[in-house]
C-alpha positions as CSV (number, residue, x, y, z in Angstrom):
1,M,-3.7,-14.3,-13.8
2,Q,0.1,-14.4,-12.9
3,K,-0.4,-13.2,-9.2
4,A,-3.4,-15.1,-8.2
5,E,-2.9,-18.5,-6.4
6,K,-5.5,-20.1,-8.6
7,P,-5.0,-19.0,-12.2
8,F,-8.1,-18.3,-14.4
9,R,-9.3,-21.1,-16.7
10,I,-11.2,-20.4,-19.9
11,D,-14.0,-22.5,-21.2
12,P,-13.0,-23.3,-24.8
13,H,-16.7,-23.3,-26.1
14,T,-17.9,-19.8,-24.5
15,L,-14.3,-18.3,-24.1
16,L,-15.6,-17.3,-20.6
17,R,-13.9,-18.0,-17.2
18,N,-15.5,-21.1,-15.7
19,D,-13.7,-20.4,-12.4
20,A,-12.0,-17.5,-10.6
21,P,-9.6,-17.1,-7.9
22,P,-11.0,-15.9,-4.7
23,E,-9.1,-12.5,-4.9
24,Y,-10.6,-11.8,-8.2
25,R,-13.6,-9.8,-7.0
26,V,-11.4,-7.5,-4.9
27,F,-8.8,-7.1,-7.5
28,R,-11.4,-6.2,-10.2
29,E,-13.1,-3.6,-8.0
30,A,-9.7,-2.0,-7.0
31,A,-8.6,-1.8,-10.8
32,I,-11.7,-0.5,-12.1
33,N,-11.8,2.1,-9.4
34,L,-8.6,3.5,-11.0
35,L,-10.5,4.0,-14.4
36,I,-13.7,5.3,-13.1
37,H,-12.2,7.9,-10.7
38,Q,-9.1,8.9,-12.6
39,D,-8.6,12.5,-13.5
40,Y,-8.3,12.3,-17.1
41,A,-7.4,16.1,-17.4
42,S,-4.3,15.5,-15.4
43,H,-1.9,15.1,-18.4
44,G,1.4,13.5,-17.8
45,F,-0.1,11.1,-15.2
46,K,-1.8,7.6,-15.5
47,A,-3.3,5.0,-13.3
48,V,-0.7,2.6,-12.1
49,I,-1.0,-1.0,-10.6
50,K,2.3,-2.2,-9.1
51,F,3.2,-5.7,-7.6
52,Y,5.4,-5.8,-4.9
53,R,6.5,-8.9,-2.8
54,N,4.2,-8.2,-0.1
55,V,1.5,-5.6,-1.4
56,I,-0.4,-4.7,-4.5
57,Q,-0.7,-1.0,-5.2
58,F,-3.3,0.9,-7.1
59,W,-2.6,4.5,-7.7
60,N,-4.5,7.0,-9.8
61,P,-4.4,10.8,-10.3
62,G,-7.7,12.3,-9.0
63,N,-8.5,12.5,-5.3
64,V,-11.9,11.6,-4.0
65,F,-14.6,14.3,-4.3
66,G,-16.0,15.4,-0.9
67,N,-14.9,13.8,2.5
68,A,-12.9,10.7,2.2
69,D,-14.2,9.5,5.5
70,H,-17.7,9.0,3.9
71,L,-16.2,6.3,1.5
72,L,-17.3,3.4,3.6
73,E,-20.9,4.7,4.2
74,P,-23.6,3.3,2.0
75,G,-25.3,5.5,-0.8
76,E,-24.5,7.3,-4.0
77,K,-21.2,9.2,-4.0
78,E,-20.2,12.2,-6.0
79,V,-18.1,10.8,-8.9
80,R,-15.7,12.4,-11.4
81,N,-16.6,10.4,-14.4
82,P,-20.3,9.4,-14.2
83,Q,-20.5,8.2,-17.7
84,I,-17.8,5.8,-17.2
85,V,-19.2,4.6,-14.0
86,A,-22.6,4.1,-15.7
87,A,-21.0,2.0,-18.5
88,F,-19.1,-0.3,-16.1
89,R,-22.2,-0.8,-14.0
90,R,-24.3,-1.8,-17.2
91,L,-21.6,-4.3,-18.0
92,G,-21.8,-5.7,-14.5
93,L,-18.1,-5.2,-13.8
94,C,-18.3,-3.0,-10.8
95,E,-20.1,-3.2,-7.5
96,Q,-23.4,-1.5,-6.6
97,A,-23.0,2.3,-6.0
98,G,-21.4,3.2,-2.6
99,T,-20.3,-0.3,-1.8
100,G,-17.0,-0.9,-3.7
101,I,-14.5,0.3,-1.2
102,R,-16.3,-1.3,1.6
103,M,-16.3,-4.5,0.0
104,V,-12.7,-4.2,-0.9
105,L,-11.7,-3.8,2.7
106,N,-14.1,-6.5,4.1
107,Q,-13.6,-9.2,1.5
108,W,-9.8,-8.9,1.4
109,Q,-9.5,-9.5,5.3
110,A,-12.1,-12.3,5.0
111,L,-9.6,-14.0,2.5
112,G,-6.9,-14.0,5.4
113,H,-5.0,-10.9,4.3
114,L,-4.1,-7.9,6.3
115,E,-6.6,-5.0,6.2
116,P,-6.2,-2.9,3.0
117,E,-5.4,0.8,3.3
118,Y,-6.4,3.7,1.2
119,D,-4.9,7.3,1.1
120,N,-6.8,10.1,-0.4
121,D,-4.0,12.7,-0.7
122,R,-5.6,16.1,-1.5
123,S,-2.5,18.1,-1.7
124,R,-1.2,16.0,-4.6
125,K,-4.8,15.2,-5.7
126,T,-4.1,11.5,-5.9
127,F,-5.9,8.3,-4.5
128,E,-4.3,5.0,-3.6
129,I,-5.3,1.5,-2.4
130,R,-3.0,-0.9,-1.1
131,L,-3.7,-4.7,-0.8
132,P,-1.3,-6.4,1.7
133,L,-0.5,-10.2,0.9
134,A,-0.5,-12.0,4.2
135,K,1.3,-15.1,2.6
136,D,4.2,-12.9,1.9
137,Q,4.5,-11.1,5.1
138,V,8.1,-11.3,6.1
139,T,9.0,-10.7,9.9
140,E,12.3,-10.9,11.5
141,Q,12.9,-10.7,15.1
142,V,15.5,-8.1,16.3
143,T,18.2,-9.9,18.3
144,G,19.3,-7.4,20.9
145,E,23.1,-7.4,20.3
146,V,23.1,-4.1,21.9
147,T,20.5,-4.8,24.7
148,G,21.0,-8.6,25.0
149,E,17.2,-9.2,24.5
150,V,14.9,-10.2,21.7
151,T,12.5,-7.4,21.1
152,D,9.4,-6.8,18.9
153,E,9.2,-8.1,15.3
154,V,10.5,-6.2,12.3
155,T,8.2,-6.2,9.3
156,G,9.1,-6.4,5.7
157,E,8.5,-2.7,5.2
158,V,10.9,-1.7,8.1
159,Q,13.5,-4.1,6.7
160,K,13.3,-2.1,3.4
161,F,13.6,1.1,5.2
162,L,16.7,0.0,7.1
163,K,18.4,-1.3,4.0
164,I,18.2,2.0,2.2
165,L,19.6,4.1,5.2
166,H,23.3,4.1,4.0
167,T,23.4,7.7,4.9
168,P,20.9,10.1,6.7
169,M,17.8,10.6,4.7
170,S,14.9,13.0,4.7
171,R,11.3,11.8,4.4
172,S,11.0,12.6,0.9
173,E,14.3,11.0,-0.1
174,A,13.2,7.9,1.6
175,Q,10.0,7.7,-0.1
176,I,11.6,8.2,-3.4
177,D,14.1,5.3,-2.7
178,L,11.2,3.2,-1.7
179,N,9.0,4.2,-4.5
180,L,6.2,5.5,-2.1
181,K,3.8,8.2,-2.9
182,G,1.6,8.5,0.1
183,Q,3.0,10.1,3.2
184,A,0.6,8.2,5.4
185,N,1.9,4.9,4.2
186,F,5.5,5.7,4.8
187,R,4.8,7.1,8.2
188,D,2.6,4.4,9.5
189,R,4.2,1.3,7.9
190,Y,7.9,2.2,7.7
191,L,8.9,5.3,9.7
192,K,6.9,5.1,12.9
193,P,7.6,1.2,13.5
194,A,11.4,1.8,13.0
195,L,11.4,4.7,15.4
196,D,9.3,2.8,18.1
197,L,11.8,-0.2,17.8
198,E,14.7,2.2,18.1
199,L,16.2,1.0,15.0
200,V,16.0,4.5,13.4
201,E,16.5,7.9,15.0
202,M,16.0,11.5,14.2
203,T,19.0,13.9,13.3
204,I,17.1,16.7,15.1
205,P,15.1,14.9,17.8
206,D,14.2,18.1,19.7
207,K,12.5,19.5,16.4
208,P,10.5,16.5,14.9
209,K,8.8,18.6,12.2
210,S,11.9,20.6,11.1
211,R,12.2,20.8,7.4
212,L,15.8,19.8,7.7
213,Q,14.8,16.7,9.6
214,K,16.6,13.4,8.5
215,Y,16.5,9.8,9.7
216,R,19.6,7.6,10.3
217,L,20.3,4.2,11.7
218,T,20.7,3.7,15.4
219,E,23.5,1.3,16.8
220,K,20.8,-1.2,17.3
221,G,19.7,-0.7,13.8
222,K,23.1,-1.1,12.5
223,A,23.5,-4.3,14.6
224,W,20.3,-5.8,13.3
225,L,21.1,-4.9,9.7
226,D,24.6,-6.6,10.0
227,K,23.0,-9.7,11.2
228,Y,20.3,-9.5,8.5
229,I,23.0,-9.1,5.8
230,G,25.1,-11.9,7.4
231,K,22.3,-14.3,6.8
232,G,22.3,-13.6,3.2
233,K,18.8,-12.3,2.9
């Protein structure tokens, strides 16, 4: 209710919503997905929904059974908690079997947002869905104080990465500081764009997969960061 552009209104006679924000169906499915697929035997962990400035994160312990590539295919899927799934479907609070994730991806983009991402991490036995918020996407052009040219755009994710690199950091250290659990999300949305723009560099460039690998700001990255902070952002 707090995050939607159009808040819920309640009919005083029926106590039901008489309207809903356009994002409601997607948010509902992503939230219920946490409950019906959570590994409740994983003590010490619980499903989490986090609101950031430019993304909503849904994370739960319990990776997808079978091949995650089949998530978007129609038809029944093997589920961890069939009785919970059945209960939500009887209540009409989740999508038809085998269509939920596909609907989330398609409907969210139809509303004008960026494509949602999901990360099925088998090594950690976790599953995550991220809904980017297009209206809050922040971009900043890199002014080439080093090259003298204006280059590609720096996304909000890359900005956050640059701002934590006070000293060289390993991948795991950066993910902890950025509060990111999925390696794919960090690699694709933070690290790779920063490396491609030459704002960040490896400390051991000839051994990209070294366990001692760390990342630091380049001169261009420092120049951009000085300009960024200088604007008071």
